[in-house]
Backbone as a ProteinNet text record, in pm:
[ID]
protein_1_A
[PRIMARY]
MISLAFDRRSRRSWITIAAFVLVVVAVGGLIGVNTAPGAWYQGLNKPPFNPPNWLFGPVWFALYVMVGIAGARTFLRDPASPQMLLWIL
[TERTIARY]
1778.3	1780	1656	1594.9	1473.6	1512.7	1450.2	1475.2	1388.6	1449.7	1374.1	1309.8	1347.2	1289.2	1308	1406.5	1434.3	1583.8	1619.5	1759.2	1783.6	1861.8	1885.9	1950.4	2015.4	2081.2	1986.8	1870.2	1777.4	1687	1689.4	1603.4	1456.6	1427.2	1289.8	1233.6	1313.5	1267.6	1230.9	1315.5	1288.5	1165.2	1148.8	1032.1	904.9	910.9	794.1	755.5	851.9	823.1	765.3	825.5	775.4	632.5	603.2	468.8	366.8	398.9	306.5	282.6	389.9	374.9	291.9	319.2	243.8	95.4	62.9	-78.3	-146.1	-82.5	-144.1	-163.7	-63.7	-76.2	-184	-191	-292.3	-433.5	-453.5	-585.5	-620.8	-525.3	-549.9	-582.1	-513.3	-542.2	-682.5	-721.2	-857.3	-962.7	-939.2	-1033.5	-1038.4	-922.6	-918.3	-988.3	-971.7	-1037	-1188.8	-1232.1	-1375.6	-1446.4	-1372.8	-1436.4	-1389.3	-1341.3	-1292.5	-1407.7	-1383.4	-1489.9	-1520.3	-1643.4	-1685.9	-1688.4	-1776.6	-1788	-1837.7	-1909.4	-1961.1	-1846.6	-1737	-1623.8	-1558.6	-1547.1	-1487.4	-1571	-1702.6	-1792.2	-1800.3	-1737.4	-1741.8	-1664.7	-1711.4	-1640.6	-1537.1	-1411.2	-1305.4	-1230.4	-1176.1	-1098.8	-965.4	-903.1	-777.6	-662	-668.4	-560	-579.8	-681.7	-705.8	-590.2	-527.9	-414.8	-461.3	-373.6	-410.9	-440.8	-524.5	-567.4	-451.5	-350.8	-240.2	-158.6	-173	-95	-149.9	-278.1	-339.3	-281.5	-259.1	-206.2	-71.2	29.1	159.4	157	75.8	69.3	6.5	-103.8	-166.3	-74.7	-3.5	90.3	197.2	254.3	357.1	300.7	178.3	115.8	94.3	48	25.8	157.8	263.4	394.3	436.9	420.2	458.5	371.3	242.4	153.7	199.3	237.5	286.4	415.2	506.4	631.9	604.9	515.4	481.4	420.5	332.3	271.6	373.4	465.1	567.5	659.2	699.5	787.1	716	586.8	508.4	497.4	473.7	463.3	594.7	705.4	836	870.7	825.2	854.3	775.5	642.6	558.5	427.3	411.8	291.2	161.6	170.3	49.5	27.6	90.4	81	-48.8	-88.7	-205.8	-182.7	-57.2	-26.7	-55.4	-26.4	-54	-203.6	-277.9	-423.8	-477.6	-423.8	-465.6	-433	-315.7	-279.1	-375	-410.8	-502.1	-639.3	-685.3	-816	-811.2
1339.2	1235.9	1248.5	1138.1	1137.6	1142	1232.9	1243.3	1142.3	1067.5	971.4	1036.1	1160.2	1239.8	1174.2	1090	1029.2	1038.4	1124.5	1140.9	1060.8	956.4	868.5	941.2	1051.1	1127.4	1227.7	1247.6	1347.8	1290.5	1355	1313.2	1332.4	1438.7	1466.9	1352.7	1296.2	1185.1	1063.9	1031.3	914.3	935.7	1056.3	1085	1080.6	1133.2	1130.1	986.9	905.2	765.2	693.4	713.3	647.9	692	820.3	870.7	811.1	808.8	751.7	603.3	529.3	385.7	362.8	438.7	423.8	450.7	558.3	592.1	486.1	443.7	344.3	211.3	165.9	39.2	49.8	163.8	182	182	254.3	257.7	119.5	53.9	-81.8	-178.6	-164.6	-249.9	-226.6	-100.7	-69.3	-126.4	-112.3	-168.4	-320.2	-382.9	-528.3	-579.2	-508.7	-550.7	-535.4	-428.1	-402	-482.8	-542.3	-620.2	-765.2	-814.2	-952.1	-1049.2	-1148.5	-1244.2	-1331	-1369.7	-1450.9	-1598.4	-1667.5	-1812.3	-1848	-1755.6	-1784.4	-1809.4	-1737.6	-1755.3	-1891.7	-1931.5	-2062.3	-2175.8	-2152.9	-2257.5	-2267	-2176.8	-2181.6	-2300.5	-2352.6	-2459.6	-2392.6	-2394.5	-2322.3	-2414.3	-2356.7	-2438.1	-2480.4	-2583.1	-2632.2	-2530.8	-2433.9	-2336.4	-2216.1	-2218.6	-2109.3	-2104.2	-1986	-1978.1	-1997.2	-2042.3	-2061.4	-1926.7	-1931.4	-1808.8	-1732	-1799.9	-1732.1	-1646.3	-1668.3	-1595.6	-1455.3	-1431.4	-1304	-1186.5	-1203.1	-1093.8	-1042.8	-1129.1	-1082	-1022.4	-1079.5	-1027.7	-889.1	-870.6	-737.9	-636.6	-676.9	-586.4	-540	-634	-598.6	-505.9	-533.2	-446.6	-306.2	-295.5	-163.6	-87.3	-156.1	-90.2	-36	-114.1	-68	49	46.1	157.6	284.1	270.6	384.6	441.8	355.8	401.8	471.7	416.2	479.8	617.9	628.4	757.9	859	816	906.8	954.7	865.4	905.6	999.7	975.8	1066	1202.2	1202.7	1327.6	1404.3	1334.5	1400.3	1459.4	1396.2	1447.8	1575.4	1573	1691	1671.8	1735.3	1715.4	1760.6	1850.1	1902.7	1843.2	1732	1673.3	1594.5	1573	1487.4	1344.1	1300.3	1165.8	1153.4	1258.4	1256.2	1254.8	1329.9	1329.5	1190.2	1126	989.6	893.7	907.9	821.5	841.5	965.7	994.2	932.1	942.4	884.8	734.9
-1844.2	-1742.5	-1655.8	-1623.2	-1542.1	-1394.8	-1323.8	-1179.8	-1105.1	-1017	-937.6	-816	-786.9	-678.4	-541.7	-529.4	-400	-375.1	-283.8	-246.7	-119.6	-128.5	-13.4	103.4	74.6	181.1	246.8	189.1	238.5	348	461.6	571.9	534.8	458.6	417.4	333	245.2	161.3	246.3	342.2	427.7	514.4	566.5	649.6	566.2	445.2	356.7	322.3	288.8	256.5	377.8	494.2	615.9	647.1	629.6	658.3	561.5	433.2	335.1	362.6	388.3	414.2	540.2	645.1	769.8	749.3	678.7	655.8	569.8	463.4	374.6	446.7	521.5	594.4	702.6	771.9	876	817.2	708.7	645	590.9	527.2	478.3	590.5	703.3	818.3	873.8	881.4	927.6	833.9	705.7	608.7	621.6	637.1	649.9	773.8	884.6	1009.1	998.9	934.5	925.8	818.4	727.2	620	618.9	731.2	737.7	709.5	623.7	593.1	714.7	725	838.3	804.4	873.4	855.2	715.4	653	519.1	421	436.2	345.3	366.6	491	521	463.5	453.9	404.5	253.2	182	35.8	-18.5	-129.6	-198.8	-289.2	-248.8	-319.1	-414.4	-523	-617	-555.2	-609.7	-551.7	-559.3	-652.7	-664.7	-572.7	-488.6	-393.4	-293	-274.7	-180.8	-36.5	50.1	190.4	258.1	359.9	428.3	490.7	541.5	608.2	512.1	381.7	282.9	254.5	279.9	244.4	323.3	451.1	533.1	486.1	471.7	425.5	284.7	196.6	59.9	58.6	129.8	134.7	201.5	305.9	371.2	272.4	197.7	98.8	-8.6	-53.3	-152.9	-98.1	25.5	85.3	103.1	138.8	150.7	14.9	-90.1	-223.4	-270.2	-238	-272.8	-199.3	-73.3	2.6	-54.9	-94.7	-154.3	-287.3	-367.2	-494.8	-471.9	-373.6	-343.4	-294.8	-210.9	-159.4	-271.3	-358.8	-469.2	-565.1	-587.1	-671.4	-605.3	-474.7	-399.5	-400.2	-383.5	-382.4	-518.4	-623.4	-757.9	-784	-760.1	-783	-708.7	-591.7	-510.5	-578	-675.6	-740.1	-879.2	-907.3	-1041.3	-1058.6	-1184.1	-1210.2	-1161.7	-1163.4	-1115.3	-965.5	-889.4	-745.8	-721.9	-800.3	-788.9	-818.4	-919.4	-953.3	-839.8	-778.3	-665.7	-549.5	-521.2	-409.6	-436.3	-559.7	-592.5	-583.6
[MASK]
+++++++++++++++++++++++++++++++++++++++++++++++++++++++++++++++++++++++++++++++++++++++++

């Protein structure tokens, strides 16, 4: 049987997940603030299937939360594994 390495009753698991999600969202937010497109992006001729600008924030937030959860679960399973090294890179 494959261990999911996440015990819902374990306080350590919840704290680890919260810490990973917080760090990933914070780093992603810093990157987003520092690389926000300027007026040049607004002036581009975009295709009709281009998503609206308001959609990018929630989608990136959801992606960062999922990346944080994946990292925490990988860490809980084996912190010294090659998979954890790959996640860090």
